[in-house]
N, C-alpha and C positions, 0 to 999 in steps of 0.2 A: 585131244587132251595132251598137254605138255606141262611138265614140272620143271621149274628152273630156280636156281639160286640167283637172285638179283641184288646187286649192290650189297648193302649191309643188312638186308632183310633176310628173314627166314625163307625157306623154300616156298615158292608161290606156284599155284597150279592154274594154268590157263586152259579153258575149254574153247576150242576153235571149231567153228562150223564153216567149211568151205562150201559156200552156196553157189559158186560159179557166177560168171558174168553174162552168160547167154541171156538174150532178151526174154526167152520163154520162162526162165527161172526167176526173173526179177520180181514178179508179183509175190513170190515166196519170201523175199528178204524181210518183209515186215514181221513175219512170224518168227524168224530167227533173231531179230534184234529186240523183240519185246523183252523188257526187264533185263537188259544187258548192262554190263558195267563199262564196256568199251567196244569200239568198232575198229577193225583193221581193214583198211581199204587199199587194195594193191593196184598200182598202175604200171604199165609197161613203158619205161622211159624212152623207148625207141619208137613206139607206135604213136606218132604225132597225130595221125588221122583219127584215132579214137579218143583223143583227149577231150574233145567237146562232149562226146557221149558220156565219158567218165565223169566230167564236171556235172552234167545234168543229173546223173544217177546219184552222185555224192551229195549234191545239194538236196535232192529229193529225199534221200534217206535221213539226212540230218534234220530235216524239217518235220518229220513225222513227230507228233506230239510226245509219244513215248520216248523218243530219242533226244528230246530237248536237253541240252547240257551234257549229253553222253560224250566222253572223250573219244577222239578219232585219231588213230595212228595211220598215217598215209605212208605206204611203202612205195617208194620210187625205185622199182626193180630195174635190173640190167644197167646199173650205173657203171659197170666195168666196161661196157661197150663204147667204142670210139664215137659212134653216131648218136649217142643218147642225149636227151635234153638235160640241161643243167637243172639244179634244184630250183633256181629262181624262175626258169622257164616253166617248169612243172607247176610251181606255185601260182604263177600268173595265169597259165592256161586253165587250171582248175578253179581259179578265182577264189583262192582260200581266204583272202581278206574279206570276202562277202559271206563267209559262214556265220559271222556274228560273234559277239563277245561271249555269248552263252555256250558256244561250242568250242571247248578247248581242242586244239589239234597240234600234231607234230608231224613234220614231213621228214622221213628218214631215208637216206640213200642206202640202197642195198644191192647185193649180188646174191640172190637166193641160192644159186647153185653151190657156192662155197660158204654161204652163211654170213658173209660180211654185212655188218650193220643190223642184223636181225636182233641180236641180244640188246644192243643199245636202244633200238626201237621199242622192244618190250619193256625195258627199264623205264623209258619215258612214259609209255602207256600206263604202267603200274603207278608211277608218280602222279599222273593226272587222275587216275581212278581214286587213289588214296586222298588226294586233295579234294575231289568232288564229294567223297563220302564224309569227310570232316565237315565240309560246308553244309551238306544236307543234314548232318547230325546237329549242327549248331542252329540251323533254321528250325528244326523240330523242337529244340529246347525253348526257343523264343515264343512258340505258340502257346 
């Protein structure tokens, strides 16, 4: 749980669940993303070998029916390291253009150790969540 002042908004509270990326924990992800407002998906920008696996899992979790349209903040961590992938390389390797128009996403460069980029990423996630809530509210009114 983390509270932050974001942009011009009042204090916002985020509840985070670090569910880990180990293969044996992945079946549990569905339980944690049910009824969620947003997903934060972290990738290691240096670990090129695991990008295909990350892509598979990212696409799998965004295609779960309960997660249709849920905004995704992709954290490209370790962007401070010389041998990291560029954002365009991460975007291409994760095939973000294939997520579909119903899944809003933002790819944020970060250095988690010193916190660079984290606030900006959360601000973008918050904006996507608010936009989705407004859209869902309007759809409800039309019914």
